[in-house]
C-alpha positions in Angstrom: -0.3 0.1 -0.2 1.4 3.2 -1.0 -0.1 6.4 1.1 1.3 8.9 -1.6 -0.9 7.2 -4.0 -4.0 7.1 -1.8 -3.9 10.9 -0.8 -3.7 11.5 -4.7 -7.0 9.6 -5.1 -8.5 11.0 -2.0 -7.3 14.8 -3.2 -8.9 13.8 -6.8 -12.2 13.0 -4.9 -12.5 16.0 -2.8 -11.8 18.3 -6.2 -14.6 16.2 -7.8 -17.1 16.8 -5.0 -16.5 20.6 -4.5 -16.2 21.1 -8.1 -19.4 19.8 -9.0 -22.9 20.2 -7.9 -22.4 17.3 -6.0 -21.0 19.0 -3.1 -23.8 22.0 -2.5 -26.3 19.2 -3.2 -25.4 16.7 -0.5 -24.2 19.2 2.0 -27.0 21.8 1.4 -29.7 19.2 1.5 -28.5 17.5 4.3 -28.3 20.8 6.4 -32.5 21.3 4.8 -33.5 18.0 6.1 -32.0 18.1 9.3 -33.7 21.5 10.0 -36.9 20.3 8.6 -37.1 16.9 10.6 -35.9 18.8 13.6 -38.5 21.3 13.5 -41.4 18.7 12.7 -40.2 16.0 15.4 -37.7 17.6 18.2 -39.4 21.4 19.1 -42.9 19.7 19.5 -44.4 19.0 22.6 -40.9 17.4 23.8 -41.0 17.6 27.6 -37.4 17.3 28.6 -33.9 17.0 26.9 -33.8 13.1 26.6 -36.5 13.0 24.1 -35.4 15.9 22.3 -31.6 14.3 22.0 -32.6 11.1 21.3 -34.9 12.8 18.7 -32.5 15.1 17.1 -29.8 12.2 16.3 -32.8 9.7 15.2 -33.2 12.6 12.6 -29.0 12.7 12.1 -29.2 9.0 11.6 -31.9 9.3 8.6 -30.1 12.3 7.2 -26.4 10.6 7.2 -27.2 7.4 5.7 -29.1 9.4 2.5 -26.1 11.4 2.3 -23.2 8.8 2.3 -25.7 6.3 0.2 -25.6 9.2 -2.1 -22.0 10.1 -2.2 -20.7 6.5 -2.5 -23.0 4.9 -5.1 -21.1 6.1 -8.2 -17.5 6.4 -6.3 -16.3 3.1 -8.6 -18.8 2.2 -11.0 -18.4 5.9 -12.6 -15.1 5.4 -12.7 -15.4 2.1 -14.6 -18.2 3.4 -17.0 -15.8 6.5 -17.8 -13.3 4.2 -18.3 -10.6 5.8 -15.7 -10.8 2.7 -13.6 -9.2 0.5 -16.4 -6.2 3.6 -16.3 -6.1 3.0 -12.4 -5.6 -0.7 -13.2 -2.8 -0.4 -15.8 -0.9 2.2 -13.4 1.1 1.2 -10.5 -1.6 1.6 -8.1 -3.0 -1.3 -6.3 -6.6 -1.9 -5.2 -6.0 -1.1 -1.8 -4.7 2.0 -2.5 -7.9 2.9 -4.8 -10.2 2.0 -1.8 -7.8 3.7 1.0 -7.9 6.9 -1.4 -11.9 6.9 -1.6 -12.7 5.7 1.9 -10.5 8.5 3.2 -12.7 11.0 1.1 -15.9 9.4 2.7 -14.4 10.1 6.2 -13.8 13.6 5.5 -17.0 14.4 4.2 -18.8 12.2 6.8 -16.6 14.3 9.4 -17.7 17.5 7.7 -21.4 16.8 7.8 -21.0 15.6 11.5 -19.2 18.7 12.8 -19.9 21.7 10.5 -23.7 20.7 9.2 -25.1 18.5 12.5 -22.9 20.7 14.8 -25.4 23.7 14.9 -28.4 21.2 16.7 -26.4 20.1 19.2 -25.9 23.7 20.2 -29.8 24.1 20.5 -29.6 20.8 22.5 -27.2 22.3 25.1 -28.6 25.5 25.3 -32.4 25.3 24.8 -32.9 22.0 26.4 -30.0 22.1 28.8 -28.6 18.5 27.4 -25.5 17.7 29.2 -22.4 17.9 26.7 -21.5 13.9 27.1 -24.5 13.0 26.0 -24.1 15.6 22.9 -20.7 14.5 22.4 -21.7 10.7 22.3 -24.5 11.1 19.9 -22.0 12.9 17.4 -19.4 10.0 18.0 -22.4 7.6 16.9 -23.2 9.7 13.6 -19.9 9.7 12.9 -19.2 6.1 13.0 -23.0 5.3 11.1 -22.0 7.6 8.2 -18.3 6.0 8.0 -20.0 2.3 8.2 -22.6 3.6 5.7 -19.9 5.1 3.2 -18.0 1.7 3.2 -21.0 -0.5 2.3 -21.8 1.9 -0.7 -18.4 1.8 -1.9 -18.8 -2.1 -2.0 -21.9 -1.7 -3.6 -20.7 0.6 -6.0 -17.8 -1.4 -6.8 -20.2 -4.5 -8.1 -22.8 -2.7 -9.8 -23.1 -1.6 -13.2 -24.6 1.7 -12.8 -25.2 4.2 -10.1 -28.9 2.7 -9.6 -27.9 -0.8 -8.9 -25.0 0.3 -6.5 -28.1 2.8 -4.7 -30.4 -0.3 -4.7 -27.8 -2.8 -3.3 -26.7 -0.3 -0.5 -29.9 0.0 0.5 -30.9 -3.9 0.5 -27.5 -4.4 2.7 -28.5 -1.2 5.1 -32.6 -2.6 5.4 -31.5 -6.2 5.8 -28.9 -4.9 8.9 -32.0 -2.7 10.2 -34.6 -5.3 10.3 -32.7 -8.7 11.6 -33.0 -7.4 14.7 -36.8 -6.9 14.9 -37.1 -10.7 13.7 -34.7 -12.1 15.9 -37.0 -12.8 18.6 -38.8 -15.4 16.2 -35.4 -17.6 16.7 -33.5 -19.5 19.0 -31.0 -18.0 21.4 -27.8 -18.3 19.5 -29.3 -17.2 16.6 -31.0 -14.6 18.0 -28.3 -12.8 20.0 -26.3 -13.0 16.5 -29.0 -11.5 14.4 -29.7 -9.0 17.4 -25.9 -8.0 17.2 -26.5 -7.1 13.5 -29.1 -4.5 14.1 -27.9 -1.1 12.9 -30.2 0.8 15.5 -29.6 -1.2 18.4 -26.2 -0.2 18.1 -26.9 3.3 17.2 -29.4 4.4 19.7 -27.5 3.7 22.6 -25.1 6.9 21.5 -27.9 9.0 21.4 -28.6 8.0 25.3 -24.8 9.6 26.5 -23.4 6.2 25.8 -20.1 5.0 24.3 -20.6 1.1 23.8 -17.9 -1.0 23.1 -20.0 -3.5 21.2 -21.2 -0.4 19.1 -18.0 1.0 18.3 -16.7 -2.4 17.4 -19.5 -3.2 15.1 -19.2 -0.1 13.2 -15.4 -0.3 12.8 -15.0 -3.9 12.1 -18.3 -3.4 9.6 -16.3 -0.9 7.7 -13.2 -2.6 7.8 -15.2 -5.7 6.5 -16.9 -3.8 3.5 -13.5 -2.3 2.8 -11.9 -5.6 2.7 -14.8 -7.0 0.3 -14.8 -4.1 -1.7 -10.6 -4.7 -2.5 -11.2 -8.1 -3.6 -13.9 -7.3 -5.9 -11.6 -5.1 -7.3 -9.0 -7.4 -7.8 -10.8 -10.3 -9.4 -12.0 -7.2 -12.1 -8.4 -6.7 -12.3 -7.7 -10.4 -13.1 -10.7 -10.5 -15.5 -9.5 -7.8 -17.6 
């Protein structure tokens, strides 16, 4: 793995993102949806900061999922459709370099959304609802981890799809599968139920909005991201060998 090449790919992705309509669309759209959801759901008879905090970070959960799926759905598939992926394959660039550079870009955008786009609303939680700072901080960390996890799923979907719509569909199906398995875990025996519930995204995420930094939740999002990045590298390697 060559860090210089990964950083070059990372900078190329940033330039493309902020040099086209995609940057203002994603960042502006995320800010608009956050404001819309919070005005509708949050300041509507909420009695205390616990309710307000949970609703706020559920709103963030929705917008970060949408934003990171949109950003990632064309990340690799568009490279292939434009012919630039073949150029990367014929260059002294490894598949891990490509995936790492693109993932660093996703982490950066996720950080921008988490800190600068979402950041206004935790301030409101602290000033208006008197929510403790540790709850605001843990919820923000949860949003960031969920965003990077979602982006890694999107990268994987983009690596195996033939166009952006199929990439979007694959990513959504993976996330929905990980979303609903927990709700049906009670239908299975103890061991299977425990495994399925552990794969439930929402059960891991919601703890962050309650002021907790659960080790299992952190490990779930981190290891899940690494798993999908590994799968993405393997898909690119198979495409390289198939020509």
